[in-house]
BAFI-3210 file (N, C-alpha, C; in Angstrom, 3 decimals, decimal comma, padded with zeros to 6 digits):
// residues 76
n [1|2|3|4|5|6|7|8|9|10|11|12|13|14|15|16|17|18|19|20|21|22|23|24|25|26|27|28|29|30|31|32|33|34|35|36|37|38|39|40|41|42|43|44|45|46|47|48|49|50|51|52|53|54|55|56|57|58|59|60|61|62|63|64|65|66|67|68|69|70|71|72|73|74|75|76]
n.u [112,027|111,997|111,223|113,404|115,441|114,485|114,589|117,353|118,208|117,385|119,322|121,534|123,369|123,285|124,390|124,357|122,049|120,094|120,349|119,606|116,984|115,829|116,197|114,547|112,094|111,907|111,628|109,157|107,409|107,723|106,657|104,011|102,776|102,094|100,199|098,216|097,385|097,038|095,492|093,550|092,466|092,098|093,105|093,794|096,156|098,107|100,852|102,139|100,694|101,399|104,111|104,090|102,760|104,550|106,757|105,593|105,063|107,693|108,830|107,212|106,782|108,806|111,327|111,351|111,326|113,738|115,498|114,982|115,942|118,654|119,381|118,829|120,696|123,056|122,982|123,189]
n.v [116,637|116,049|113,375|112,157|112,726|111,269|108,627|108,345|108,564|106,144|104,281|105,085|105,473|106,279|109,547|110,799|109,763|110,746|113,517|113,732|112,859|114,940|117,018|116,061|116,198|118,985|119,739|118,477|119,874|122,488|122,057|121,225|123,375|125,554|124,149|123,578|126,174|127,647|126,012|124,441|126,260|128,437|131,032|134,441|135,668|133,635|133,032|134,412|133,313|130,607|130,734|131,639|129,491|127,380|128,344|128,493|125,737|124,724|126,175|125,487|122,764|121,085|122,183|122,074|119,238|118,561|119,803|118,329|115,853|116,431|116,995|114,485|112,947|114,117|113,411|110,664]
n.w [162,529|165,249|165,299|164,071|165,901|168,019|166,973|166,547|169,180|170,218|169,616|170,982|174,117|177,612|178,479|175,987|174,822|176,596|176,187|173,483|173,703|175,180|173,313|171,271|172,594|172,929|170,197|169,576|171,279|170,258|167,782|168,358|169,710|167,826|166,284|168,137|169,014|166,587|164,826|166,228|168,145|166,613|166,706|165,988|166,658|166,509|166,277|168,399|170,492|170,245|170,770|173,461|174,620|174,226|175,691|178,280|178,737|178,804|180,937|183,165|183,153|181,797|182,542|185,464|185,707|184,427|186,200|188,565|187,638|187,334|189,992|191,142|189,731|190,665|193,336|193,236]
ca.u [113,285|111,802|111,232|114,798|116,188|114,018|115,096|118,794|118,387|117,173|120,542|122,593|123,294|123,686|124,191|124,010|120,645|119,304|120,381|118,784|115,578|115,431|116,097|113,339|110,968|111,859|111,066|107,742|106,677|107,709|105,724|102,649|102,212|101,374|099,027|097,204|096,879|096,642|094,502|092,458|091,852|091,843|093,477|094,433|097,539|098,599|102,302|102,427|100,046|102,209|105,377|103,804|102,394|105,812|107,518|104,956|105,340|109,091|109,111|106,455|106,752|110,057|112,467|111,374|111,671|115,143|116,169|114,883|116,846|120,025|119,562|118,892|121,983|124,118|122,944|123,645]
ca.v [116,643|115,372|111,952|111,788|112,761|110,108|107,389|108,256|108,348|104,744|103,446|105,600|105,134|107,205|110,975|111,186|109,395|111,700|114,808|113,635|112,794|116,298|117,752|115,591|116,765|120,378|119,878|118,088|120,992|123,594|121,705|121,077|124,626|126,236|123,378|123,744|127,542|128,103|125,194|124,043|127,398|129,406|132,361|135,256|135,897|132,272|132,956|134,821|132,305|129,406|131,030|131,653|128,142|126,598|128,860|128,012|124,278|124,529|126,735|124,880|121,317|120,431|122,692|121,428|117,793|118,549|120,159|117,138|114,843|116,904|116,791|113,032|112,491|114,600|112,658|109,308]
ca.w [163,266|166,529|165,088|163,749|167,165|168,801|166,390|166,825|170,625|170,544|169,457|171,833|175,557|178,686|178,398|174,583|174,656|177,380|175,516|172,285|174,084|175,532|172,065|170,590|173,343|172,529|168,843|169,658|171,882|169,345|166,667|168,843|170,158|166,744|165,878|169,162|169,037|165,309|164,148|167,113|168,758|165,523|167,268|164,986|167,110|166,739|166,453|169,781|171,378|170,171|171,477|174,896|175,059|174,299|176,829|179,534|178,880|179,159|182,256|184,250|183,085|181,451|183,330|186,778|185,569|184,167|187,454|189,413|187,113|187,677|191,425|191,331|189,163|191,535|194,583|192,947]
c.u [113,159|111,823|112,611|115,594|115,753|114,606|116,624|119,035|118,181|118,430|121,709|122,405|123,666|123,407|123,750|122,515|119,760|119,219|119,512|117,297|115,034|115,267|114,855|112,085|110,779|111,230|109,574|106,933|106,594|106,793|104,261|102,017|101,495|100,097|097,901|096,562|096,338|095,530|093,320|091,728|091,499|092,049|094,205|095,905|098,235|100,085|102,689|101,855|100,896|103,527|105,162|103,463|103,670|106,652|106,945|105,219|106,732|109,360|108,448|106,378|108,167|111,238|112,485|111,778|113,177|115,962|116,115|115,819|118,291|120,313|119,709|120,241|123,141|124,165|123,498|124,938]
c.v [115,908|113,845|111,420|111,716|111,574|108,788|107,252|107,973|106,875|103,926|103,925|105,199|106,333|108,688|111,414|110,856|110,364|113,046|114,773|113,521|114,161|117,159|117,354|116,168|118,257|120,563|119,484|119,228|122,146|123,317|121,691|122,460|125,385|125,476|123,590|125,135|127,938|127,327|124,913|125,250|128,519|130,829|133,170|135,567|134,582|132,177|133,346|133,814|131,005|129,587|130,994|130,286|127,291|127,058|128,397|126,542|124,055|125,016|125,940|123,384|120,702|120,929|122,120|119,960|117,701|118,840|118,994|116,048|115,183|116,671|115,317|112,463|112,917|113,807|111,248|109,383]
c.w [164,612|166,357|164,782|165,043|168,045|168,279|166,658|168,293|170,992|170,517|170,340|173,298|176,362|178,341|176,989|174,326|175,399|176,689|174,270|172,606|174,498|174,275|171,314|171,279|173,016|171,178|168,825|170,233|170,930|168,154|167,124|169,163|169,010|166,253|166,846|169,109|167,687|164,666|165,065|167,709|167,787|166,012|166,184|165,362|167,402|166,937|167,878|170,739|171,390|170,935|172,986|175,441|175,205|175,482|178,162|179,779|179,371|180,586|183,380|184,226|182,883|182,277|184,731|186,706|185,314|185,457|188,451|188,963|187,448|189,139|191,737|190,857|190,084|192,849|194,382|192,254]
res [m|a|i|v|a|t|l|v|a|i|i|l|n|d|a|a|q|a|v|l|q|w|i|a|t|f|f|f|v|v|a|w|a|p|v|s|v|g|i|y|q|r|d|e|g|w|i|r|g|a|a|w|k|a|i|r|w|w|l|f|i|f|a|p|v|a|l|a|n|l|i|f|a|a|i|n]
***
């Protein structure tokens, strides 16, 4: 799904492209978290670990970047 959103975003412009890029990022994070926790770390509680990893990534990396983008867009 993330690859499809990325490919569609390539042909779009402006706000639609930005929204699809964020959606693609969300899908990549949701896909990577279980791989990281379940396969690489071999954690028995991989579902919970994957959920927490995805939430942490969104709260501490992607949400601040999105907020900075909104502020920058509002200023300009």
